[in-house]
N, C-alpha and C positions, 0 to 999 in steps of 0.2 A: 193569489192569480192576477192580482193587478201586477206588472208593469214584465210579464210573461213574455213572450215567443209562445206562438202557437202552431203556426202553419209555417214554411220555408217552402218556398217551391227555386226549386236548382237551375239557375242561368248559365252554367257554362263557367270552367274554372275555378274560378276564386269568388266569384261574382252568387247571390242569393237576393231570390226578394223573403222579406223576414216582417205576417204578421201577428200584431201582438192579440193580445186579450181583449183589448178597446178597439179595437178595428185598427189602430196606425201601423203604416206597412214604410222600411225601412229597406233602401235596396242599399247591398254592400259590395262595396269591391269592383265595380266596373268599367274592368280593366280591359286588353285591346286583345285576350280570349276569351271575352265571354259571348253569347251565343247572340242573335238579337234581341236586340230591348226597343225597337222603336209598337209595341203593341202591348207594352204594362198594363196593369188596371194602375190608378194611382195612386203617386205613393209619396209621403210626406218629408221625406230626408236621405242624404244618402252620406253613410257611411266609407270611412276612406282608411284601413289601418295604416297606409304607407304608400308612398311616391315611386312604385316601379309599375313600369307601362302596361305588365298582367293582374293589375289592382286600379287603378285609377287609368284611364287612355280621356284623352281629349273628345276625341270622332264618340266613342261609345257613348257617354256622360251626355256629349251633346246629341245625344238619337235616343234617349235614356227619360232627359226631359223635354225633350220636346218645344222649346221656348218660354219653360211654365215657371212660376219661381220657386224654386226647393233650394234648402237651404244645406250645403254638404256642411261636412264638421269629416276633419281631416290631419293627418297629422303634419305639421311642419318640415314643409318642400313640396307638397301638391296643389299649394293656390294657384302656382301659375298658369299650371295644367287645368282647373276647376275656371279659371279666368279666361280664358282662353275656349272656354266652352260655349260661354254669354251669362257664367253665371258669376255674380256679386257675389251674393249672400255664404264668405267661408267663414269658418273658422276653426280655431285649429284645437284636435283632439288635446286632453290633461289630461292627468293621470285621477282616479278617484271616477266618482258615480255622476253621472243625467239623466233625466229624463227625455225623450227626446217621442214624440207624439205616444206618451203614454207608456213605450220603450224603455224599464233602466235597463243601459249600458251604463259599463262600468268598463275601463282604460286601463292596460296593465302595461306600461313603458318595459318592453324587453326588446334583447338583443334578435336585429337578424340574427339567419342564421349565415353561417359563412358560404362564401363561393370560392370565393379564392381571397388567401391575406393582401394580395394585391388589389383587388375593385371593392371601392368606395361604397357603404352602406348608408342607406336614409335611415333618420329617426323613423321609430317602428311603434306600432300598437298591436298589442294581440286581445279582442278583446270577450267580455261576459254578459250575456243577454238576459236580463234577468237572473235566477237562478241557474236557469234549465241548458244554455246554447251557447258552448263553446269555440272559439273559433283562435288560433292560435295566430293566423298569422304567417309568417313565413316565417316560422320557429318551430319550436318544440320543447317550449318553456310548459310547464304545464300549469291547469287552472287552481287559482289559491285554494277554493274548498271543492267540493264533489259537484258535476255535475250531471243531468241527464244523455247531452247527445255532444258527443264531439266531433268538430271538422276535422277530419283526417289526411290530412297535406300526403297525394298519393304519388306525385312525378315530380321532381325541381332539378333545377345543376345547380340547388343550393343541401339536396338529399338522397339518404339512400335506404333504400324498402324495410331493410330490417331498423333504420330508426323512428320511421311510422308504426312497424309493429311493437315494437318498444315503447314507445309512447303512448301506444293506447291500452299495453298493459301497465306502464303507470299510473295513467288516468283512470284504466278498471270504468268507462262511462257501462251502463245500461242498451248502449247505443253508439257505433261509431259508423258516419257516415262519411265512403271515401270523399275528397274534394282539392280542390287544386290540383285538378287533374288535366287541363286544356291541349297540355305537351306533349302525354301520353298519345299513341297510334292505337287503333277498337285491339291487337292483337296484347299487346301490353298491357293495356286498360284493367282487361278481365287475365293478365295473370296477378298483377299485383292486388289486384279486387281478393282473387281467390285464394293470393297466399296472403293474406290480411286475415281475411277469414276464418283460414286454418290456425293462423296462429293468434288469431285473438281471444282475450278472456276465454272463458266459459259463457260467465255471462254477460259477455261482451254480444249483442247483434249486428250483427254490419249489418246498415238497409245501403247497398247499392242504389240508383235507378237515374231512370237517363233525363236528360236537359229539356227544360217543360216541365215535369214531373212536380206537383206538391205531393208535402211530405206536412203530416199530420205528426209533432212533435207531442 
């Protein structure tokens, strides 16, 4: 149990609050499509997969931190956005495992999915939290080992829904949580989720829940 994430609060798009077995809390990817981050419980650190505005936004980060001294661990390229939020404690993610607030975070250097061949892409990491939870960021690179919960991208300019379905089929997690969905309207969110649920492996439970809801892992 040590090092594992036991609770997830969905905060909109690619943003979530993760709570470890020991009570540590990490804020993941506070981008510009996240919801209101002004009333979060205290958290210990921020982790950023890559420097795109829907994964790290200066205003959202400043709103979440609210003047507190909180370290940020993020991909190369995110430092200026973090410092513009008034945060001086920034360190770059590196491939491998580290303990952050008692939570084991393993960073996997993975390529950002192609948006267009002419569109430059930043350094990018997918992340495993303990052995239980995996977020691919903006990619469909599978985790290096089986996981219990897969945060599954539902909509983005770099993806098709069929790719999300095949990703879940490849990983075959016991639970898949629709994620990266801030650009979808309600009708498309419902449609994409229904299709993901319909075509996911029979043993995979697709758990869709609203922004602000707490998900017990």
